[in-house]
C-alpha positions as CSV (number, residue, x, y, z in Angstrom):
1,M,42.0,21.0,7.9
2,E,40.1,23.7,5.6
3,L,42.6,25.2,2.8
4,G,40.3,28.0,2.1
5,P,39.6,29.1,-1.7
6,D,42.1,32.0,-1.6
7,W,45.0,30.2,-2.5
8,W,43.6,29.5,-5.8
9,E,43.5,32.7,-6.9
10,W,47.2,33.0,-6.9
11,I,47.5,30.2,-9.4
12,P,47.4,32.6,-12.6
13,K,49.9,35.1,-11.1
14,A,52.2,32.3,-10.4
15,V,52.1,30.7,-13.6
16,W,52.4,34.4,-15.2
17,R,55.6,35.1,-13.2
18,I,57.3,31.4,-13.7
19,G,56.4,31.6,-17.4
20,G,57.6,35.1,-17.7
21,R,60.9,34.2,-16.7
22,Y,61.1,31.0,-18.7
23,T,59.9,32.6,-21.8
24,F,62.7,36.0,-21.1
25,F,65.8,33.7,-20.2
26,A,65.1,31.1,-22.9
27,G,63.6,33.6,-25.4
28,V,66.7,35.9,-25.1
29,A,69.3,33.0,-25.3
30,F,67.5,31.3,-28.3
31,M,67.5,34.9,-30.1
32,V,70.9,35.5,-29.7
33,F,72.5,32.0,-30.1
34,Y,70.2,30.5,-32.4
35,V,69.0,33.2,-34.6
36,W,71.3,36.8,-34.2
37,K,74.8,35.1,-33.5
38,R,74.3,31.8,-34.9
39,K,77.0,31.8,-37.7
40,A,79.2,34.0,-35.4
41,L,79.2,31.8,-32.1
42,Q,79.5,28.7,-34.3
43,S,82.6,27.6,-32.7
44,R,81.2,27.5,-29.3
45,K,78.4,25.2,-30.3
46,I,78.8,21.9,-28.5
47,Q,77.2,19.7,-31.0
48,P,77.3,20.9,-34.8
49,G,73.9,20.6,-35.9
50,F,70.7,22.5,-34.5
51,P,67.4,20.8,-33.3
52,K,64.6,20.9,-35.5
53,L,61.3,23.3,-35.4
54,S,59.4,20.1,-33.9
55,D,61.9,19.8,-31.1
56,Y,61.4,23.4,-30.5
57,Q,57.8,23.0,-30.3
58,R,57.8,19.9,-28.4
59,E,60.1,21.6,-25.6
60,I,57.9,24.5,-25.3
61,G,54.8,22.5,-25.0
62,Y,56.2,20.4,-22.1
63,S,57.6,23.3,-20.7
64,A,54.1,25.1,-20.6
65,M,52.9,22.0,-18.6
66,T,55.7,22.6,-16.1
67,I,55.1,26.0,-15.6
68,L,51.7,24.9,-14.8
69,V,52.8,22.1,-12.3
70,F,55.1,24.8,-10.7
71,G,52.6,27.5,-10.4
72,V,49.8,25.4,-8.6
73,V,52.3,23.7,-6.0
74,A,54.0,27.2,-5.5
75,S,50.8,29.0,-5.0
76,F,49.7,26.1,-2.4
77,L,52.6,25.8,-0.4
78,L,53.2,29.9,-0.2
79,Q,49.5,31.2,-0.1
80,S,47.5,28.8,1.6
81,P,46.7,29.8,4.9
82,A,46.5,26.5,6.4
83,I,49.8,25.7,5.3
84,R,51.7,29.0,6.3
85,P,51.7,28.3,9.9
86,Y,53.6,25.4,9.4
87,T,56.3,26.8,7.3
88,L,59.7,28.2,8.2
89,L,59.0,31.4,6.0
90,L,60.3,34.5,7.5
91,P,58.2,37.7,8.3
92,I,60.8,39.6,7.2
93,P,64.1,39.8,5.0
94,D,66.1,40.6,7.7
95,F,64.7,38.6,10.7
96,Y,67.8,36.7,11.3
97,G,70.2,39.7,10.0
98,W,71.4,40.7,6.6
99,W,74.3,38.1,7.1
100,Y,71.8,35.2,7.1
101,Y,69.9,36.6,4.5
102,V,72.9,36.9,2.1
103,L,74.7,33.6,3.5
104,V,71.8,31.4,3.1
105,F,71.7,31.6,-0.7
106,P,75.0,29.8,-1.1
107,V,73.0,26.8,1.4
108,M,70.3,26.7,-0.8
109,L,72.4,26.0,-3.9
110,V,74.2,23.3,-2.2
111,V,70.8,21.8,-0.9
112,H,69.2,21.9,-4.4
113,D,72.2,20.5,-6.3
114,A,72.1,17.6,-3.9
115,Y,68.3,17.0,-4.4
116,F,68.5,17.5,-8.0
117,Y,71.7,14.9,-8.2
118,W,69.6,12.1,-6.6
119,A,66.1,12.9,-8.1
120,H,67.9,12.5,-11.3
121,R,69.8,9.6,-10.4
122,W,66.0,8.2,-9.3
123,M,64.7,9.4,-12.7
124,H,67.3,7.1,-14.6
125,L,66.0,3.8,-13.0
126,P,64.3,1.8,-15.9
127,F,60.7,2.3,-15.0
128,W,60.8,5.9,-14.2
129,Y,63.1,6.7,-17.4
130,R,60.8,4.9,-19.9
131,K,57.5,6.3,-18.1
132,V,59.0,9.9,-17.2
133,H,61.9,10.8,-17.8
134,T,62.4,9.9,-21.3
135,V,60.4,13.0,-22.4
136,H,63.1,15.3,-21.1
137,H,65.8,13.0,-22.9
138,R,64.1,13.4,-26.6
139,S,66.0,16.4,-26.5
140,T,69.3,14.8,-27.7
141,N,70.6,18.2,-28.8
142,P,68.8,20.6,-26.4
143,S,67.8,24.1,-26.8
144,P,67.3,27.0,-24.1
145,W,63.8,25.8,-24.5
146,A,64.2,22.3,-23.2
147,A,65.1,24.0,-19.7
148,Y,61.6,23.1,-18.5
149,A,60.6,20.3,-20.9
150,F,59.6,17.7,-18.5
151,H,56.7,14.8,-18.1
152,P,54.1,16.5,-15.5
153,W,55.4,13.9,-12.8
154,E,58.9,14.9,-13.3
155,A,57.8,18.6,-12.8
156,L,56.1,17.6,-9.6
157,V,59.5,16.2,-8.7
158,E,61.5,19.0,-9.7
159,I,59.4,21.8,-7.9
160,G,59.7,19.5,-4.5
161,I,62.7,21.6,-3.6
162,L,60.3,24.1,-3.0
163,P,58.9,22.5,0.2
164,V,62.1,21.3,1.1
165,F,63.0,25.0,1.4
166,V,60.0,26.3,3.1
167,F,59.6,23.5,5.6
168,G,63.4,22.9,6.3
169,L,65.0,26.1,6.0
170,P,64.2,29.6,7.3
171,V,64.1,31.8,4.1
172,H,61.9,34.7,3.1
173,R,59.8,34.6,0.1
174,T,62.6,37.3,-1.5
175,H,64.9,34.1,-1.1
176,I,62.6,31.9,-2.8
177,L,62.0,34.6,-5.8
178,L,65.8,35.4,-6.4
179,F,66.5,31.6,-6.1
180,F,64.0,30.4,-8.7
181,L,65.3,33.3,-10.9
182,F,68.7,32.1,-10.7
183,M,67.8,28.6,-11.2
184,I,66.0,29.1,-14.5
185,A,69.0,31.2,-15.7
186,Y,71.5,28.3,-14.7
187,N,68.9,25.9,-16.3
188,V,68.7,27.7,-19.5
189,Y,72.6,28.2,-19.8
190,G,72.6,24.2,-19.0
191,H,70.4,23.7,-22.3
192,L,72.2,26.2,-24.3
193,G,73.8,24.1,-26.7
194,F,76.7,26.5,-26.7
195,E,79.6,26.7,-23.7
196,L,80.0,30.2,-22.6
197,Y,83.1,29.4,-20.3
198,P,86.7,29.7,-21.8
199,Q,88.5,26.6,-23.2
200,G,90.1,24.7,-20.3
201,F,87.8,26.1,-17.7
202,E,87.1,22.6,-16.4
203,K,90.9,21.9,-15.5
204,T,90.8,24.9,-13.3
205,R,90.6,24.8,-9.6
206,I,87.3,26.2,-9.6
207,G,86.3,24.8,-13.2
208,R,86.8,21.2,-12.0
209,W,83.8,21.5,-9.6
210,V,81.1,23.6,-11.9
211,N,78.6,21.7,-14.2
212,T,79.1,23.3,-17.3
213,S,76.7,23.3,-20.4
214,R,79.0,21.0,-22.0
215,H,78.7,18.4,-19.1
216,H,74.9,18.7,-19.5
217,N,74.7,18.5,-23.0
218,L,77.0,15.4,-22.9
219,H,74.1,14.0,-20.3
220,H,71.6,14.5,-22.9
221,S,73.6,13.3,-25.9
222,R,75.0,10.2,-24.0
223,F,72.1,9.5,-21.6
224,T,74.1,8.6,-18.8
225,G,76.4,10.3,-16.4
226,N,76.8,13.8,-15.3
227,Y,73.8,14.1,-13.2
228,G,74.4,17.5,-11.2
229,L,72.8,20.9,-11.7
230,Y,75.2,23.4,-10.6
231,F,78.2,21.6,-9.2
232,L,80.3,18.4,-9.9
233,F,80.6,17.2,-6.1
234,W,78.1,14.5,-6.3
235,D,79.3,13.5,-9.8
236,R,82.8,13.0,-8.8
237,W,82.0,11.3,-5.3
238,M,79.9,9.0,-6.8
239,G,82.0,8.1,-9.9
240,T,79.3,9.3,-12.6
241,L,81.3,12.2,-13.9
242,R,81.9,11.3,-17.8
243,K,85.2,10.5,-18.6
244,D,84.6,12.2,-22.2
């Protein structure tokens, strides 16, 4: 099967777009919470201390490698003429109607949350944790820059949700664009180090199913439990929700 050279030309564009989204969301969050309003929002800081400069540098360095991996995979799956006929990418946004276009987004969230939970559990198996996932867990007090701070092999696992979407679910390219925009925004929030939801939110009917920054921060500081991404469904069902 001849792939053709053209999909390679999209890699710089993909890296630029993915890196731009990461830099924008992580950068704005960092400037607001770690610089501008650092003292004013101290009461919302989950852990009392702040990461060191070397921690930020490490997180940004590994995130840069992750962005490159994401860019290569996205370019290959979305731009290769040899791959395109085998995907379920829709020709126009409203191919199945606008109701489908809108309602497929929550489906993508649920599918990604399940994918992330089990991939994350897999990454915590002893071999993969020592060789791969420990890179991400070096951020015991994560900052927004930790959102993409993965070992390259873990980055490959993370972007594995993209083939699940393009081969398993009829979606338009704008679905992919908007979904990954939301994903990086929520990922930055998860690693923010500050809790934005009001106190007691986790005890409400909705809050008890939502994965908050505090939930994920506990995962980084305690290393086990709270494996979900957007929701707490799988953590509750599998008994991995931390009691603290």
